[in-house]
N, C-alpha and C positions, 0 to 999 in steps of 0.2 A: 071860734072853736072848731068850725068845720075845716077851715083852712089848716088849723093846727092838726087836726086829725088826719087830714089829707097829707100834710107834710110828714107826720109821724108814719103814716101808712106808706108813703113814698120812701121815707128813710128806711123803714122796716123792709120794704120790698127791695130797696137797693142793698141793704145789709144781707138779705137772704140771697139776692143775686150774687153779691160778692162772695158770700159763703159757698154758694153753689158753684161759682166759677173757681173758687179756691179748691173745693172738693174735686171739681172736674179736672183742674190743673194737677192736683195731687194724684188723682186716678190716672190721668194721662201720663204723668211722670212715672207712676208705678207700672203702668202698662208698658211704657217705653223701657223701663229698667228690666222688667220681666222679659220683654221681647229681646232686649240686648243680651240678657243672660241666656235665654233660649238660643239666640243666634250664636253666642260664644260657645255654648255647649254643643250645638250642631256643628260649628266650625271645628271644635276640638274633636268631636266624634268623627267627622269626615277626615280631619287631619290624621287622626289615629288610624282610621281605615286605610288612608293613603300610605302611611308609614308601614303598616302591616303588609299591605299589598306590595310596597317597594321591597320590604324585607323578604317576602315570599318570592317576589320576582328575582331578587338578588340570589336567594338560595337556589331557585330553579335554574338560573343562569349558571351558577357555580356547578350545580349537579350536571347540567347539560355540557358545560365545558369539560368537566371531569370525564363524563361519558364519552365525549368526542375524543379526548386525549387517550382514554383507554382503547377506544375503537381504532384510532390512528396507530397506537402502539401495537395493538393486536394485528392490524393490517400490515404494518412494517415487519413485525415478527413473522407473519404468514408469508409475506413476499420473500423475506430472507430465507425462511425454511424451504420455500418453493424453489428458490435459486439454488440452494444446497442440494435439494433432491434432484433438480434438473441437471446439475453438475455431476452428481453421482450417477444418474441415468446415462448421461452422455459418456462419462468415463466407462461405465459398464458396457455400453454399446461399443465403444472404441476397443475395450479389452476383448469383447466377444468377436469383433471384426478382426482384431489381430490374431486371436486364437484360430478363427476360421481360416484366415490366410495362412497361418502356420500349418494347420491341419491339411489344407488344400495343397500347400507346398510339399509337405511330408508325403501326402498321398501321391502327388505327381512324381516326386523323387522315387517313391517305392514302385510306381508304375514304370518309370523309366528304367530303374534297376532291374525289375522283373522282365521288362521288354529286352533289355540288353542280355540278361541271363538266358532268356528264351532264344534270342538270336544266336548267342554263343552255343547253347545246347543244340539248336537246330543246325548250326554250322558243324559242330562236332559230330552230330548224328549223320549229316550228309557226308562228312569225311569218312566216318566209320562205314557208312553204306557203300561208299565208293571203294574203300579198302576191302569190304566184304565181297563186293562184286569182282574186284581185282583178284582177291583171294580165291573166289569161286572159279574164276577163269583160270587162274594159275593151277588150282587143284585139278580142274578138268584137263588142262594141258598136261599136268604131271601124270594124271591117270591115263590119259591117252598115250603118253610116252611110256608109262609102265606097261600098259597093255601092248604097245608095239614091241617093247623089249621082251615081254613075256612071249609074244608070238615068235620073235626071233629066237628066243631060247628054246622054244618048242620045236622049232625047225632044226635045230642042231641036234 
């Protein structure tokens, strides 16, 4: 009877141990399933974050590329405008230099003409002065001759 009670107690203990191991196995399986689900959710969350980050990075790269393109276009436009302005300034300087040379040339021609006229007037003046001196001498000679003739006439 004692052996039988021991055997039943051992059997009962084995059954409880088997039930506890089964419960433990179920709890372990459930914990693994929950951990797997949590891991999958975490992987999905991280994956979603990575995709969002990749999308934001792609958008930012596109925005950067567009900004760079606009900057390059603006720089090229500015360089072209600067070249046009420089060409206009150089052309203006060339026109101003041509006008200055023309004005200097016209002024020099006017000075040369005035100098030639002055020389001609000076020559004419000298010729008239010499004629006047010759005329004065002639008049004096004629006056002297008239005076001499008047004296001769008075003597008679």
